[in-house]
PDB file of N, CA, C and O in Angstrom, chain B, residues numbered from 101:
ATOM      1  N   MET B 101     140.755  95.282 122.567  1.00  0.00           N
ATOM      2  CA  MET B 101     140.125  94.167 121.874  1.00  0.00           C
ATOM      3  C   MET B 101     138.843  93.800 122.623  1.00  0.00           C
ATOM      4  O   MET B 101     138.873  93.607 123.838  1.00  0.00           O
ATOM      5  N   PRO B 102     137.716  93.702 121.908  1.00  0.00           N
ATOM      6  CA  PRO B 102     136.464  93.373 122.586  1.00  0.00           C
ATOM      7  C   PRO B 102     136.474  91.939 123.097  1.00  0.00           C
ATOM      8  O   PRO B 102     137.082  91.048 122.505  1.00  0.00           O
ATOM      9  N   ASN B 103     135.795  91.748 124.192  1.00  0.00           N
ATOM     10  CA  ASN B 103     135.686  90.433 124.796  1.00  0.00           C
ATOM     11  C   ASN B 103     134.648  89.622 124.010  1.00  0.00           C
ATOM     12  O   ASN B 103     133.485  90.020 123.956  1.00  0.00           O
ATOM     13  N   PRO B 104     135.039  88.490 123.397  1.00  0.00           N
ATOM     14  CA  PRO B 104     134.090  87.712 122.590  1.00  0.00           C
ATOM     15  C   PRO B 104     133.006  87.039 123.425  1.00  0.00           C
ATOM     16  O   PRO B 104     131.968  86.650 122.887  1.00  0.00           O
ATOM     17  N   LEU B 105     133.227  86.898 124.717  1.00  0.00           N
ATOM     18  CA  LEU B 105     132.240  86.246 125.570  1.00  0.00           C
ATOM     19  C   LEU B 105     131.192  87.214 126.104  1.00  0.00           C
ATOM     20  O   LEU B 105     130.109  86.795 126.513  1.00  0.00           O
ATOM     21  N   LYS B 106     131.500  88.474 126.103  1.00  0.00           N
ATOM     22  CA  LYS B 106     130.573  89.464 126.621  1.00  0.00           C
ATOM     23  C   LYS B 106     129.689  89.968 125.475  1.00  0.00           C
ATOM     24  O   LYS B 106     130.204  90.467 124.475  1.00  0.00           O
ATOM     25  N   PRO B 107     128.371  89.843 125.612  1.00  0.00           N
ATOM     26  CA  PRO B 107     127.504  90.295 124.516  1.00  0.00           C
ATOM     27  C   PRO B 107     127.548  91.821 124.385  1.00  0.00           C
ATOM     28  O   PRO B 107     127.622  92.545 125.378  1.00  0.00           O
ATOM     29  N   ARG B 108     127.500  92.287 123.136  1.00  0.00           N
ATOM     30  CA  ARG B 108     127.510  93.720 122.883  1.00  0.00           C
ATOM     31  C   ARG B 108     126.103  94.268 123.027  1.00  0.00           C
ATOM     32  O   ARG B 108     125.122  93.624 122.655  1.00  0.00           O
ATOM     33  N   ARG B 109     126.027  95.472 123.576  1.00  0.00           N
ATOM     34  CA  ARG B 109     124.729  96.138 123.667  1.00  0.00           C
ATOM     35  C   ARG B 109     124.352  96.664 122.288  1.00  0.00           C
ATOM     36  O   ARG B 109     125.196  97.229 121.592  1.00  0.00           O
ATOM     37  N   PRO B 110     123.102  96.489 121.885  1.00  0.00           N
ATOM     38  CA  PRO B 110     122.705  97.047 120.591  1.00  0.00           C
ATOM     39  C   PRO B 110     122.683  98.569 120.656  1.00  0.00           C
ATOM     40  O   PRO B 110     122.391  99.153 121.700  1.00  0.00           O
ATOM     41  N   ARG B 111     122.999  99.206 119.524  1.00  0.00           N
ATOM     42  CA  ARG B 111     122.961 100.667 119.469  1.00  0.00           C
ATOM     43  C   ARG B 111     121.514 101.135 119.504  1.00  0.00           C
ATOM     44  O   ARG B 111     120.620 100.522 118.921  1.00  0.00           O
ATOM     45  N   ARG B 112     121.318 102.245 120.208  1.00  0.00           N
ATOM     46  CA  ARG B 112     119.985 102.833 120.234  1.00  0.00           C
ATOM     47  C   ARG B 112     119.741 103.554 118.920  1.00  0.00           C
ATOM     48  O   ARG B 112     120.608 104.272 118.423  1.00  0.00           O
ATOM     49  N   LYS B 113     118.568 103.359 118.371  1.00  0.00           N
ATOM     50  CA  LYS B 113     118.214 104.078 117.159  1.00  0.00           C
ATOM     51  C   LYS B 113     117.564 105.384 117.583  1.00  0.00           C
ATOM     52  O   LYS B 113     116.520 105.397 118.237  1.00  0.00           O
ATOM     53  N   VAL B 114     118.195 106.467 117.203  1.00  0.00           N
ATOM     54  CA  VAL B 114     117.703 107.782 117.566  1.00  0.00           C
ATOM     55  C   VAL B 114     116.915 108.332 116.387  1.00  0.00           C
ATOM     56  O   VAL B 114     117.444 108.415 115.279  1.00  0.00           O
ATOM     57  N   PRO B 115     115.651 108.711 116.607  1.00  0.00           N
ATOM     58  CA  PRO B 115     114.886 109.250 115.486  1.00  0.00           C
ATOM     59  C   PRO B 115     115.423 110.604 115.055  1.00  0.00           C
ATOM     60  O   PRO B 115     115.925 111.384 115.864  1.00  0.00           O
ATOM     61  N   LEU B 116     115.305 110.860 113.755  1.00  0.00           N
ATOM     62  CA  LEU B 116     115.756 112.140 113.231  1.00  0.00           C
ATOM     63  C   LEU B 116     114.765 113.229 113.607  1.00  0.00           C
ATOM     64  O   LEU B 116     113.554 113.011 113.555  1.00  0.00           O
ATOM     65  N   PRO B 117     115.263 114.393 113.983  1.00  0.00           N
ATOM     66  CA  PRO B 117     114.338 115.490 114.265  1.00  0.00           C
ATOM     67  C   PRO B 117     113.725 115.988 112.966  1.00  0.00           C
ATOM     68  O   PRO B 117     114.349 115.882 111.911  1.00  0.00           O
ATOM     69  N   PRO B 118     112.506 116.533 113.024  1.00  0.00           N
ATOM     70  CA  PRO B 118     111.903 117.042 111.793  1.00  0.00           C
ATOM     71  C   PRO B 118     112.690 118.231 111.253  1.00  0.00           C
ATOM     72  O   PRO B 118     113.162 119.080 112.010  1.00  0.00           O
ATOM     73  N   VAL B 119     112.821 118.274 109.938  1.00  0.00           N
ATOM     74  CA  VAL B 119     113.549 119.355 109.273  1.00  0.00           C
ATOM     75  C   VAL B 119     112.547 120.144 108.441  1.00  0.00           C
ATOM     76  O   VAL B 119     111.822 119.554 107.640  1.00  0.00           O
ATOM     77  N   PRO B 120     112.487 121.460 108.608  1.00  0.00           N
ATOM     78  CA  PRO B 120     111.580 122.258 107.774  1.00  0.00           C
ATOM     79  C   PRO B 120     111.928 122.106 106.296  1.00  0.00           C
ATOM     80  O   PRO B 120     113.096 121.956 105.938  1.00  0.00           O
ATOM     81  N   ASP B 121     110.914 122.145 105.447  1.00  0.00           N
ATOM     82  CA  ASP B 121     111.131 121.942 104.018  1.00  0.00           C
ATOM     83  C   ASP B 121     112.060 122.976 103.405  1.00  0.00           C
ATOM     84  O   ASP B 121     112.789 122.668 102.462  1.00  0.00           O
ATOM     85  N   HIS B 122     112.047 124.203 103.927  1.00  0.00           N
ATOM     86  CA  HIS B 122     112.899 125.232 103.336  1.00  0.00           C
ATOM     87  C   HIS B 122     114.383 125.015 103.640  1.00  0.00           C
ATOM     88  O   HIS B 122     115.239 125.647 103.020  1.00  0.00           O
ATOM     89  N   LEU B 123     114.691 124.135 104.583  1.00  0.00           N
ATOM     90  CA  LEU B 123     116.099 123.813 104.885  1.00  0.00           C
ATOM     91  C   LEU B 123     116.522 122.457 104.322  1.00  0.00           C
ATOM     92  O   LEU B 123     117.682 122.067 104.456  1.00  0.00           O
ATOM     93  N   ALA B 124     115.600 121.746 103.699  1.00  0.00           N
ATOM     94  CA  ALA B 124     115.885 120.381 103.255  1.00  0.00           C
ATOM     95  C   ALA B 124     116.993 120.332 102.214  1.00  0.00           C
ATOM     96  O   ALA B 124     117.757 119.368 102.184  1.00  0.00           O
ATOM     97  N   SER B 125     117.100 121.340 101.366  1.00  0.00           N
ATOM     98  CA  SER B 125     118.123 121.281 100.330  1.00  0.00           C
ATOM     99  C   SER B 125     119.522 121.503 100.893  1.00  0.00           C
ATOM    100  O   SER B 125     120.509 121.149 100.248  1.00  0.00           O
ATOM    101  N   GLU B 126     119.621 122.082 102.081  1.00  0.00           N
ATOM    102  CA  GLU B 126     120.925 122.384 102.668  1.00  0.00           C
ATOM    103  C   GLU B 126     121.324 121.436 103.790  1.00  0.00           C
ATOM    104  O   GLU B 126     122.470 121.466 104.238  1.00  0.00           O
ATOM    105  N   THR B 127     120.413 120.603 104.248  1.00  0.00           N
ATOM    106  CA  THR B 127     120.699 119.691 105.338  1.00  0.00           C
ATOM    107  C   THR B 127     121.483 118.495 104.819  1.00  0.00           C
ATOM    108  O   THR B 127     121.101 117.886 103.820  1.00  0.00           O
ATOM    109  N   LEU B 128     122.579 118.156 105.493  1.00  0.00           N
ATOM    110  CA  LEU B 128     123.422 117.027 105.109  1.00  0.00           C
ATOM    111  C   LEU B 128     123.262 115.905 106.121  1.00  0.00           C
ATOM    112  O   LEU B 128     123.226 116.142 107.329  1.00  0.00           O
ATOM    113  N   LEU B 129     123.165 114.677 105.615  1.00  0.00           N
ATOM    114  CA  LEU B 129     122.945 113.508 106.461  1.00  0.00           C
ATOM    115  C   LEU B 129     124.140 112.568 106.426  1.00  0.00           C
ATOM    116  O   LEU B 129     124.828 112.456 105.412  1.00  0.00           O
ATOM    117  N   THR B 130     124.377 111.898 107.539  1.00  0.00           N
ATOM    118  CA  THR B 130     125.411 110.866 107.598  1.00  0.00           C
ATOM    119  C   THR B 130     124.865 109.584 106.987  1.00  0.00           C
ATOM    120  O   THR B 130     123.673 109.493 106.694  1.00  0.00           O
ATOM    121  N   VAL B 131     125.723 108.604 106.796  1.00  0.00           N
ATOM    122  CA  VAL B 131     125.289 107.346 106.208  1.00  0.00           C
ATOM    123  C   VAL B 131     124.308 106.624 107.136  1.00  0.00           C
ATOM    124  O   VAL B 131     123.401 105.947 106.652  1.00  0.00           O
ATOM    125  N   ARG B 132     124.465 106.749 108.437  1.00  0.00           N
ATOM    126  CA  ARG B 132     123.519 106.122 109.370  1.00  0.00           C
ATOM    127  C   ARG B 132     122.149 106.779 109.289  1.00  0.00           C
ATOM    128  O   ARG B 132     121.125 106.100 109.363  1.00  0.00           O
ATOM    129  N   GLU B 133     122.130 108.092 109.138  1.00  0.00           N
ATOM    130  CA  GLU B 133     120.859 108.796 109.013  1.00  0.00           C
ATOM    131  C   GLU B 133     120.164 108.444 107.698  1.00  0.00           C
ATOM    132  O   GLU B 133     118.943 108.293 107.655  1.00  0.00           O
ATOM    133  N   VAL B 134     120.949 108.316 106.631  1.00  0.00           N
ATOM    134  CA  VAL B 134     120.388 107.917 105.341  1.00  0.00           C
ATOM    135  C   VAL B 134     119.800 106.509 105.443  1.00  0.00           C
ATOM    136  O   VAL B 134     118.701 106.255 104.949  1.00  0.00           O
ATOM    137  N   ALA B 135     120.523 105.609 106.077  1.00  0.00           N
ATOM    138  CA  ALA B 135     120.037 104.242 106.241  1.00  0.00           C
ATOM    139  C   ALA B 135     118.747 104.218 107.057  1.00  0.00           C
ATOM    140  O   ALA B 135     117.842 103.438 106.759  1.00  0.00           O
ATOM    141  N   ALA B 136     118.655 105.055 108.073  1.00  0.00           N
ATOM    142  CA  ALA B 136     117.438 105.112 108.885  1.00  0.00           C
ATOM    143  C   ALA B 136     116.260 105.628 108.070  1.00  0.00           C
ATOM    144  O   ALA B 136     115.148 105.112 108.192  1.00  0.00           O
ATOM    145  N   LEU B 137     116.492 106.637 107.243  1.00  0.00           N
ATOM    146  CA  LEU B 137     115.411 107.156 106.396  1.00  0.00           C
ATOM    147  C   LEU B 137     114.953 106.122 105.378  1.00  0.00           C
ATOM    148  O   LEU B 137     113.762 106.027 105.078  1.00  0.00           O
ATOM    149  N   ARG B 138     115.879 105.361 104.853  1.00  0.00           N
ATOM    150  CA  ARG B 138     115.551 104.343 103.857  1.00  0.00           C
ATOM    151  C   ARG B 138     115.060 103.054 104.498  1.00  0.00           C
ATOM    152  O   ARG B 138     114.556 102.167 103.809  1.00  0.00           O
ATOM    153  N   ARG B 139     115.204 102.950 105.805  1.00  0.00           N
ATOM    154  CA  ARG B 139     114.877 101.724 106.543  1.00  0.00           C
ATOM    155  C   ARG B 139     115.673 100.541 105.996  1.00  0.00           C
ATOM    156  O   ARG B 139     115.139  99.469 105.711  1.00  0.00           O
ATOM    157  N   SER B 140     116.973 100.790 105.865  1.00  0.00           N
ATOM    158  CA  SER B 140     117.891  99.754 105.398  1.00  0.00           C
ATOM    159  C   SER B 140     119.153  99.819 106.240  1.00  0.00           C
ATOM    160  O   SER B 140     119.250 100.613 107.175  1.00  0.00           O
ATOM    161  N   GLY B 141     120.101  98.993 105.905  1.00  0.00           N
ATOM    162  CA  GLY B 141     121.363  99.001 106.630  1.00  0.00           C
ATOM    163  C   GLY B 141     122.383  99.910 105.976  1.00  0.00           C
ATOM    164  O   GLY B 141     122.227 100.322 104.826  1.00  0.00           O
ATOM    165  N   VAL B 142     123.421 100.213 106.719  1.00  0.00           N
ATOM    166  CA  VAL B 142     124.494 101.069 106.218  1.00  0.00           C
ATOM    167  C   VAL B 142     125.178 100.407 105.019  1.00  0.00           C
ATOM    168  O   VAL B 142     125.486 101.076 104.033  1.00  0.00           O
ATOM    169  N   SER B 143     125.412  99.115 105.101  1.00  0.00           N
ATOM    170  CA  SER B 143     126.066  98.419 103.997  1.00  0.00           C
ATOM    171  C   SER B 143     125.198  98.431 102.742  1.00  0.00           C
ATOM    172  O   SER B 143     125.727  98.443 101.630  1.00  0.00           O
ATOM    173  N   THR B 144     123.882  98.427 102.902  1.00  0.00           N
ATOM    174  CA  THR B 144     122.983  98.496 101.751  1.00  0.00           C
ATOM    175  C   THR B 144     123.083  99.846 101.061  1.00  0.00           C
ATOM    176  O   THR B 144     123.025  99.923  99.834  1.00  0.00           O
ATOM    177  N   VAL B 145     123.235 100.912 101.841  1.00  0.00           N
ATOM    178  CA  VAL B 145     123.412 102.236 101.251  1.00  0.00           C
ATOM    179  C   VAL B 145     124.671 102.249 100.392  1.00  0.00           C
ATOM    180  O   VAL B 145     124.637 102.699  99.247  1.00  0.00           O
ATOM    181  N   TRP B 146     125.778 101.760 100.937  1.00  0.00           N
ATOM    182  CA  TRP B 146     127.035 101.754 100.182  1.00  0.00           C
ATOM    183  C   TRP B 146     126.961 100.826  98.971  1.00  0.00           C
ATOM    184  O   TRP B 146     127.544 101.125  97.929  1.00  0.00           O
ATOM    185  N   ARG B 147     126.252  99.704  99.097  1.00  0.00           N
ATOM    186  CA  ARG B 147     126.097  98.791  97.968  1.00  0.00           C
ATOM    187  C   ARG B 147     125.328  99.470  96.831  1.00  0.00           C
ATOM    188  O   ARG B 147     125.680  99.319  95.662  1.00  0.00           O
ATOM    189  N   ASP B 148     124.272 100.221  97.182  1.00  0.00           N
ATOM    190  CA  ASP B 148     123.498 100.929  96.165  1.00  0.00           C
ATOM    191  C   ASP B 148     124.301 102.054  95.520  1.00  0.00           C
ATOM    192  O   ASP B 148     124.133 102.332  94.333  1.00  0.00           O
ATOM    193  N   VAL B 149     125.162 102.696  96.283  1.00  0.00           N
ATOM    194  CA  VAL B 149     126.045 103.724  95.704  1.00  0.00           C
ATOM    195  C   VAL B 149     126.991 103.064  94.698  1.00  0.00           C
ATOM    196  O   VAL B 149     127.212 103.602  93.613  1.00  0.00           O
ATOM    197  N   ALA B 150     127.542 101.919  95.047  1.00  0.00           N
ATOM    198  CA  ALA B 150     128.460 101.218  94.147  1.00  0.00           C
ATOM    199  C   ALA B 150     127.750 100.746  92.878  1.00  0.00           C
ATOM    200  O   ALA B 150     128.339 100.753  91.797  1.00  0.00           O
ATOM    201  N   ARG B 151     126.485 100.334  93.009  1.00  0.00           N
ATOM    202  CA  ARG B 151     125.708  99.883  91.848  1.00  0.00           C
ATOM    203  C   ARG B 151     125.253 101.045  90.968  1.00  0.00           C
ATOM    204  O   ARG B 151     124.932 100.857  89.794  1.00  0.00           O
ATOM    205  N   GLY B 152     125.228 102.239  91.542  1.00  0.00           N
ATOM    206  CA  GLY B 152     124.758 103.393  90.792  1.00  0.00           C
ATOM    207  C   GLY B 152     123.274 103.651  90.938  1.00  0.00           C
ATOM    208  O   GLY B 152     122.716 104.467  90.205  1.00  0.00           O
ATOM    209  N   THR B 153     122.620 102.967  91.876  1.00  0.00           N
ATOM    210  CA  THR B 153     121.183 103.161  92.082  1.00  0.00           C
ATOM    211  C   THR B 153     120.887 104.176  93.181  1.00  0.00           C
ATOM    212  O   THR B 153     119.724 104.456  93.475  1.00  0.00           O
ATOM    213  N   PHE B 154     121.923 104.719  93.778  1.00  0.00           N
ATOM    214  CA  PHE B 154     121.781 105.744  94.812  1.00  0.00           C
ATOM    215  C   PHE B 154     122.884 106.768  94.575  1.00  0.00           C
ATOM    216  O   PHE B 154     123.991 106.393  94.189  1.00  0.00           O
ATOM    217  N   PRO B 155     122.607 108.056  94.796  1.00  0.00           N
ATOM    218  CA  PRO B 155     123.615 109.071  94.465  1.00  0.00           C
ATOM    219  C   PRO B 155     124.876 108.950  95.314  1.00  0.00           C
ATOM    220  O   PRO B 155     124.843 108.495  96.457  1.00  0.00           O
ATOM    221  N   ARG B 156     125.970 109.366  94.727  1.00  0.00           N
ATOM    222  CA  ARG B 156     127.242 109.375  95.449  1.00  0.00           C
ATOM    223  C   ARG B 156     127.204 110.476  96.501  1.00  0.00           C
ATOM    224  O   ARG B 156     126.544 111.496  96.300  1.00  0.00           O
ATOM    225  N   PRO B 157     127.893 110.290  97.606  1.00  0.00           N
ATOM    226  CA  PRO B 157     127.876 111.302  98.666  1.00  0.00           C
ATOM    227  C   PRO B 157     128.750 112.508  98.330  1.00  0.00           C
ATOM    228  O   PRO B 157     129.589 112.471  97.430  1.00  0.00           O
ATOM    229  N   ILE B 158     128.525 113.550  99.072  1.00  0.00           N
ATOM    230  CA  ILE B 158     129.379 114.734  99.043  1.00  0.00           C
ATOM    231  C   ILE B 158     130.346 114.559 100.199  1.00  0.00           C
ATOM    232  O   ILE B 158     129.920 114.314 101.327  1.00  0.00           O
ATOM    233  N   TYR B 159     131.627 114.680  99.940  1.00  0.00           N
ATOM    234  CA  TYR B 159     132.606 114.517 101.007  1.00  0.00           C
ATOM    235  C   TYR B 159     132.918 115.879 101.613  1.00  0.00           C
ATOM    236  O   TYR B 159     133.544 116.726 100.976  1.00  0.00           O
ATOM    237  N   VAL B 160     132.474 116.078 102.848  1.00  0.00           N
ATOM    238  CA  VAL B 160     132.749 117.320 103.571  1.00  0.00           C
ATOM    239  C   VAL B 160     134.235 117.391 103.900  1.00  0.00           C
ATOM    240  O   VAL B 160     134.871 118.434 103.744  1.00  0.00           O
ATOM    241  N   THR B 161     134.776 116.271 104.357  1.00  0.00           N
ATOM    242  CA  THR B 161     136.221 116.073 104.495  1.00  0.00           C
ATOM    243  C   THR B 161     136.514 114.722 103.862  1.00  0.00           C
ATOM    244  O   THR B 161     135.601 114.056 103.373  1.00  0.00           O
ATOM    245  N   SER B 162     137.752 114.317 103.866  1.00  0.00           N
ATOM    246  CA  SER B 162     138.100 113.055 103.206  1.00  0.00           C
ATOM    247  C   SER B 162     137.451 111.840 103.866  1.00  0.00           C
ATOM    248  O   SER B 162     137.336 110.786 103.242  1.00  0.00           O
ATOM    249  N   ARG B 163     137.028 111.980 105.121  1.00  0.00           N
ATOM    250  CA  ARG B 163     136.420 110.851 105.829  1.00  0.00           C
ATOM    251  C   ARG B 163     135.009 111.140 106.300  1.00  0.00           C
ATOM    252  O   ARG B 163     134.519 110.478 107.215  1.00  0.00           O
ATOM    253  N   ALA B 164     134.346 112.111 105.698  1.00  0.00           N
ATOM    254  CA  ALA B 164     133.002 112.483 106.148  1.00  0.00           C
ATOM    255  C   ALA B 164     132.038 112.580 104.971  1.00  0.00           C
ATOM    256  O   ALA B 164     131.740 113.678 104.500  1.00  0.00           O
ATOM    257  N   PRO B 165     131.545 111.427 104.490  1.00  0.00           N
ATOM    258  CA  PRO B 165     130.578 111.477 103.393  1.00  0.00           C
ATOM    259  C   PRO B 165     129.210 111.933 103.901  1.00  0.00           C
ATOM    260  O   PRO B 165     128.775 111.545 104.986  1.00  0.00           O
ATOM    261  N   ARG B 166     128.540 112.763 103.098  1.00  0.00           N
ATOM    262  CA  ARG B 166     127.219 113.270 103.469  1.00  0.00           C
ATOM    263  C   ARG B 166     126.329 113.276 102.234  1.00  0.00           C
ATOM    264  O   ARG B 166     126.812 113.394 101.108  1.00  0.00           O
ATOM    265  N   TRP B 167     125.019 113.148 102.460  1.00  0.00           N
ATOM    266  CA  TRP B 167     124.031 113.226 101.399  1.00  0.00           C
ATOM    267  C   TRP B 167     123.073 114.369 101.708  1.00  0.00           C
ATOM    268  O   TRP B 167     122.802 114.658 102.873  1.00  0.00           O
ATOM    269  N   ARG B 168     122.558 115.019 100.663  1.00  0.00           N
ATOM    270  CA  ARG B 168     121.561 116.070 100.847  1.00  0.00           C
ATOM    271  C   ARG B 168     120.230 115.438 101.198  1.00  0.00           C
ATOM    272  O   ARG B 168     119.813 114.464 100.569  1.00  0.00           O
ATOM    273  N   LEU B 169     119.564 115.985 102.195  1.00  0.00           N
ATOM    274  CA  LEU B 169     118.278 115.460 102.637  1.00  0.00           C
ATOM    275  C   LEU B 169     117.259 115.502 101.510  1.00  0.00           C
ATOM    276  O   LEU B 169     116.490 114.554 101.344  1.00  0.00           O
ATOM    277  N   ALA B 170     117.235 116.575 100.736  1.00  0.00           N
ATOM    278  CA  ALA B 170     116.262 116.688  99.644  1.00  0.00           C
ATOM    279  C   ALA B 170     116.458 115.571  98.622  1.00  0.00           C
ATOM    280  O   ALA B 170     115.477 115.034  98.106  1.00  0.00           O
ATOM    281  N   ASP B 171     117.711 115.211  98.320  1.00  0.00           N
ATOM    282  CA  ASP B 171     117.982 114.130  97.366  1.00  0.00           C
ATOM    283  C   ASP B 171     117.496 112.786  97.908  1.00  0.00           C
ATOM    284  O   ASP B 171     116.899 111.995  97.178  1.00  0.00           O
ATOM    285  N   VAL B 172     117.752 112.540  99.173  1.00  0.00           N
ATOM    286  CA  VAL B 172     117.347 111.269  99.787  1.00  0.00           C
ATOM    287  C   VAL B 172     115.825 111.183  99.841  1.00  0.00           C
ATOM    288  O   VAL B 172     115.254 110.140  99.524  1.00  0.00           O
ATOM    289  N   ARG B 173     115.163 112.270 100.240  1.00  0.00           N
ATOM    290  CA  ARG B 173     113.697 112.264 100.278  1.00  0.00           C
ATOM    291  C   ARG B 173     113.114 112.003  98.900  1.00  0.00           C
ATOM    292  O   ARG B 173     112.138 111.264  98.773  1.00  0.00           O
ATOM    293  N   ALA B 174     113.694 112.596  97.869  1.00  0.00           N
ATOM    294  CA  ALA B 174     113.183 112.410  96.512  1.00  0.00           C
ATOM    295  C   ALA B 174     113.320 110.960  96.070  1.00  0.00           C
ATOM    296  O   ALA B 174     112.406 110.412  95.454  1.00  0.00           O
ATOM    297  N   ILE B 175     114.437 110.341  96.374  1.00  0.00           N
ATOM    298  CA  ILE B 175     114.650 108.947  95.972  1.00  0.00           C
ATOM    299  C   ILE B 175     113.727 108.019  96.744  1.00  0.00           C
ATOM    300  O   ILE B 175     113.163 107.091  96.164  1.00  0.00           O
ATOM    301  N   VAL B 176     113.564 108.250  98.036  1.00  0.00           N
ATOM    302  CA  VAL B 176     112.667 107.420  98.839  1.00  0.00           C
ATOM    303  C   VAL B 176     111.235 107.550  98.328  1.00  0.00           C
ATOM    304  O   VAL B 176     110.522 106.551  98.234  1.00  0.00           O
ATOM    305  N   ALA B 177     110.808 108.768  97.997  1.00  0.00           N
ATOM    306  CA  ALA B 177     109.453 108.981  97.484  1.00  0.00           C
ATOM    307  C   ALA B 177     109.270 108.327  96.119  1.00  0.00           C
ATOM    308  O   ALA B 177     108.216 107.753  95.847  1.00  0.00           O
ATOM    309  N   ALA B 178     110.283 108.407  95.258  1.00  0.00           N
ATOM    310  CA  ALA B 178     110.192 107.800  93.930  1.00  0.00           C
ATOM    311  C   ALA B 178     110.109 106.276  94.034  1.00  0.00           C
ATOM    312  O   ALA B 178     109.347 105.644  93.303  1.00  0.00           O
ATOM    313  N   ARG B 179     110.878 105.699  94.926  1.00  0.00           N
ATOM    314  CA  ARG B 179     110.825 104.242  95.089  1.00  0.00           C
ATOM    315  C   ARG B 179     109.503 103.803  95.692  1.00  0.00           C
ATOM    316  O   ARG B 179     108.978 102.747  95.342  1.00  0.00           O
ATOM    317  N   ALA B 180     108.958 104.615  96.605  1.00  0.00           N
ATOM    318  CA  ALA B 180     107.664 104.282  97.197  1.00  0.00           C
ATOM    319  C   ALA B 180     106.567 104.344  96.139  1.00  0.00           C
ATOM    320  O   ALA B 180     105.664 103.507  96.127  1.00  0.00           O
ATOM    321  N   ALA B 181     106.645 105.340  95.248  1.00  0.00           N
ATOM    322  CA  ALA B 181     105.648 105.466  94.188  1.00  0.00           C
ATOM    323  C   ALA B 181     105.783 104.326  93.184  1.00  0.00           C
ATOM    324  O   ALA B 181     104.782 103.856  92.643  1.00  0.00           O
ATOM    325  N   ALA B 182     106.998 103.884  92.933  1.00  0.00           N
ATOM    326  CA  ALA B 182     107.220 102.803  91.972  1.00  0.00           C
ATOM    327  C   ALA B 182     106.739 101.460  92.512  1.00  0.00           C
ATOM    328  O   ALA B 182     106.314 100.605  91.735  1.00  0.00           O
ATOM    329  N   THR B 183     106.796 101.263  93.802  1.00  0.00           N
ATOM    330  CA  THR B 183     106.374  99.992  94.381  1.00  0.00           C
ATOM    331  C   THR B 183     104.927  99.993  94.845  1.00  0.00           C
ATOM    332  O   THR B 183     104.402  98.948  95.228  1.00  0.00           O
ATOM    333  N   ALA B 184     104.277 101.147  94.819  1.00  0.00           N
ATOM    334  CA  ALA B 184     102.880 101.228  95.243  1.00  0.00           C
ATOM    335  C   ALA B 184     102.005 100.499  94.210  1.00  0.00           C
ATOM    336  O   ALA B 184     102.261 100.574  93.008  1.00  0.00           O
ATOM    337  N   PRO B 185     100.980  99.802  94.688  1.00  0.00           N
ATOM    338  CA  PRO B 185     100.097  99.111  93.737  1.00  0.00           C
ATOM    339  C   PRO B 185      99.297 100.127  92.915  1.00  0.00           C
ATOM    340  O   PRO B 185      98.868 101.166  93.417  1.00  0.00           O
ATOM    341  N   ALA B 186      99.118  99.799  91.672  1.00  0.00           N
ATOM    342  CA  ALA B 186      98.373 100.685  90.778  1.00  0.00           C
ATOM    343  C   ALA B 186      96.883 100.618  91.102  1.00  0.00           C
ATOM    344  O   ALA B 186      96.328  99.536  91.294  1.00  0.00           O
ATOM    345  N   THR B 187      96.252 101.767  91.157  1.00  0.00           N
ATOM    346  CA  THR B 187      94.809 101.819  91.421  1.00  0.00           C
ATOM    347  C   THR B 187      94.105 102.205  90.133  1.00  0.00           C
ATOM    348  O   THR B 187      94.582 103.042  89.367  1.00  0.00           O
ATOM    349  N   GLU B 188      92.979 101.585  89.915  1.00  0.00           N
ATOM    350  CA  GLU B 188      92.233 101.870  88.693  1.00  0.00           C
ATOM    351  C   GLU B 188      90.995 102.633  88.967  1.00  0.00           C
ATOM    352  O   GLU B 188      90.250 102.955  88.042  1.00  0.00           O
TER     353      GLU B 188
END
């Protein structure tokens, strides 16, 4: 049981290593990696999956959900394009 009086150390955010484009369709990401790419929290990723605004994960095992890097990149790019101001 964690000690409620002792402050917890924050987790270090580890940057993702660059992935070559030819491997992007086969690279699988954890929910923490997806959240880091989206610059959101883990709970936000799961909330968007429940709402249907983010793709459902592929379960490698019953307790190991993963997302394809190419799918995540496409969604992040589409949302960035949708929120970008229109130029005339």
